[in-house]
N, C-alpha and C positions, 0 to 999 in steps of 0.2 A: 149267595155267599161269594159269588164271584167278585163282588166288590171288595170283600175282605182280603181275598188273595192278592188283588192288585195293591191294596193298602199295605199288605205285609211286604210285598216286593219293594214298594216305595219306601218303606220304613227301614230297609236295609237287609231284609231277609231274602235270600236268593231262592231259586227253585229247590224244592226238596227240603225246605225248612232250615237250610244252612244260613248262618249269619255271615254276611259279606262285609269286608272292611270298607269303610267309606273311602271314596276316591278323592285324593287331593290333586290339585293341578300341579303338574311337574314343571319345575323351572326350565326355561329355555337355556340349554347348555351352551349353545353358540353365543348367546348374548352374555352369559357369565364369562365365557372365555375371552371375548372381546373386551369386556370391562376389566378383566384381570390384566390383560396385555397393556391397555391404556394406563391403568393404575401403576403398573411396573415401569412403564416408560416415563411417566410423570415423576415417580420417585427417583429414577435414575438421573433425570435432568436436574432435579432439585439437589441431589447429592453432588452432582458434577459442579453445580454453581456454588455450593457451600464449600466443597473441598478444593475446588480449583482444578487446573490441569496439571498440577505438579510443578509448574514453572514458578520461580520466585519473582513476584511482581516488583520487588525492590531492586532487582538487578538492572542497572542502567544499560541502555543500548551500547553496542560497541562503539567506542569513540575513535574516530579516524582523525589523526593529527592533520592540521591544515596550515597553510600559509596565506597571508593577506596579499592579494594580487589586485593591482589597479590597471584597468584598461582605459585608454583615452584615445578618442579620435577627434581631431580638429580639422577644420575646413569649413566650407559653406555648402549649403544644399542638403542632400540626403545621401545615405549609403546603407547597404545591407551589412550588418555587423554580426559576426559569429565569434563566440568566445567560450572558453572553458570555465565552468563554475563548479560549485560543490556537487559533484556527481561521481560516485564511485564506479558507475557503469561506463564512464568516459564519454557520455553524450554531451554534445555542446549545445549552447543556447544561441538561437538566431533572432536578431531584431531586424525586421524588414523595414526599409525606408526610414531609418532613424534620422532625426533632424540633428545636424551638426551645429555646434560641438556636442560631443557625447562623452560621458565618463561613467565608469562603473567600478566599484571595489567589491570583490567577492572573496570568500575563502575557497581555496583550491586544495584538494587532498594531496598530501605529500606523495610523491611517486607519479603524479599526473603532471604532464607538461602544460603549463599555461600557454594559451595561444589566443590571439585576436586576429581576425581576418576581416578585411573590408573590401567591398565591391561597390564601385560607383555605378550610377545608372547610365542610361543611354545619353543623357545630357552632358555626361562627363564632369569635368571640374578637377579639383585637386583636394586630397585629404591626406592627413598624416596620422599614423597610429603610433602609440607608445605603450610600453609594458614596463611596469615597476613591480618588484617583488619585495615585500616588507619595506616599503618606502625607498628602495634602491632601484635606480634606473637600470633597465636591462637591455632594451632594444627599441629602435624606432624605424619606421619605413614610410614611404610616400607612394600614393597611388595618384595617377593623373590620366586624363583623357576619357573617351567613351569606354564604359565598362572597365575602367582601371582597377587594378587589384594590388593589395599590399598585405603582408602578413608579418606579425611580430610574435616571436616565440621565446620561451625561457625554459629553464630546467629547475625542477624542485627535487631535493634528495628523496630517496625512498624512506619510509618511516623507520626501518631498522637501522639505516645508516645515520639518520638524524638523531636517533637515541644515542648511538655510540659517539657522535660528535659532541653531544652535550656533556658526556661523562669525561671527555678528555680536556 
């Protein structure tokens, strides 16, 4: 009868004739926790994309008033040319060994001073820079000789004073 006792234990009866509850495999709690965190993160990203960041996408970027400035360098050969363009940070643009004649019209933010600077190379020569603001001649200068230099500058009104001048 020994065989029957083993059979009873295998059938779910424990020692002493008690009925044991069948064992179910327990879910891996760490795996469930990780799956829950990943699911919550995905839902958060989805909601963020749908609802946006709270910024109004139809709001245009801040418009900085500008003036049209033309820089021109005449002469022969080449020169390094540095000029102010549309840059609120005030950084200038440099063109190395530009072939002359050279001309560039750019918008410059009001409140920034337009400037063009030329430097001739070691071979020298002669070059002339001119600066016009809104099609009005402002200044001219000439560089000559080895590493000759010249600078033309102008002044633009600040945005707040330009607005008050338009109203009067």
